[in-house]
N, C-alpha and C positions, 0 to 999 in steps of 0.2 A: 422662408421656412426650410427649403431644401438645404440652404447653407448651414443652418443650425443642426439639421439631421446629419449632414456629412461630418460636421465638426464633432458631434456627439459620438458617432460611430468611430471616428479616428481616435478620439480620447479613450473610448472603451478598449479598442484594440491595443493602444499603447499601454494602458494600465494593466490589461490582462497579460500582455507579454512581459511586462516588468515583474509582475508577481511570479510568473512561471520561471523567469530567469533567476530571481532571487531565491526561490525554493530549490532550484537545482544547485546553487552554490553552497547551501547549508547542509546538503546531504553528503555524508562521508562514504556511504556504500549503498548500492542498490542490489537487493537479493532477488534473483530470478531462479525459480525452481526448474530443474531439468528432469527431476524424478520426484520421489515422494519425501526425500530428506536432503538437507544441505546444511552448510554451516557458514558463519560469518565471523571474522575477527575484526574488532573495532577498538577504539580507545574510549576511556571514560569521558563523558561529555559530548561525544559525537552523536549526530543524528544519522539514522539510516532508514531506508524504506524497503518494504517487502512488496513485490509485485505478484499478484495472483490473477489468473484469468477466470472469468465467470462465463461458462457456456450459457448461452441464452436459453436457459430452461426455467420454466415457470415454477415458482415457489422454492427454488434452490438458492442458498446463499452461503458465503464464507463467513465463518465466525472463529473466535479463539476459544478452544476448550481448555487450554493450559497456558498461563502466562508466566513469564520469567521474572524472577525477583531482582535481577540486575539491570533491567531496562524498564522504561516507562512508556506506555502506549500514549501517543499524543493525539492522533486522529487517523481517520481513514477517509478515502474519497474515491469516487469513480474517476478513472483516468480516461483513456481513449474509449469513447462510446462506440457501440456497434453501429455500423452503417446499414447493415441488412439484418433482418430478423433472425437469421440462423447463425450470425457471427458472434463470437464471444466479446465480452467487455472486460476491460482492465480495471482491477480494484487495487488501490494502493493503501498500504498500512504504514504509518509513520511511527517511529520509536526514537527514544533518546537513551543512550547508555548511561546509567546512573551509578553503577558500582562495579568494581572489578570482580571478576569471577566467571564461572561457566554455568549456563542454565539453558533451557530450551522453551520454545513456544510451539504449541500444536494448533494448527489450523484445521478446521473440519468444514467440508462442503456437504450440506445436506438440506433436506426439506425440514421446516420446523414441525411438520406433521409426522416425521419418522424419528425413531430412536437411534437408528444406526446411520453412521455417516457414509455417504457415497464415496468420498475421497478424503484421506487424511494426509497432511503434510507436516513434517517436523523440521523446525529450524533450530539448530544448535548455535548458541551465541557465546562467543568468547570475548569478554571485555577486559582489555589490558589497562594498566594504570597510565 
C-alpha cells in the first residue's frame, strides 16, 4: 500500500509540474502593477496574464469593471496561496489578444457589500498585428 501511495504522490507532482511549465511557455507577457496603472504591448494571438495581490481581508475581492474589446478573458486562478493569515494571496487573470488596437481593462478591489471600490487599477493594452 505504501508503494502505491508513493507512486501516486510522485505522479501527481510530475503532472502538476508539467502543467505549470507548459502554462509558463504559452504566456507572452506577465503584467505586474507597481502603481494603479500600467500598460502592456503584445501581438495579436498572444496570451498574457495579469498578477494582482489580494490582501487577506474578509469579503474583499478583485473583479473587472471594464473589459477590453481587443482581448478575450480566458480564466482566473489563485496563484501563490498565503501561508499565514495576514499575508496576501496572488490572483492571476489570463487573457488572449484577439484584435489589433488599443483599449483598457479596469480592475476593482472591493467588498460586494459596498458601492465604491477600495482600490482601482487600470491596464492599458496595445495589441499589434
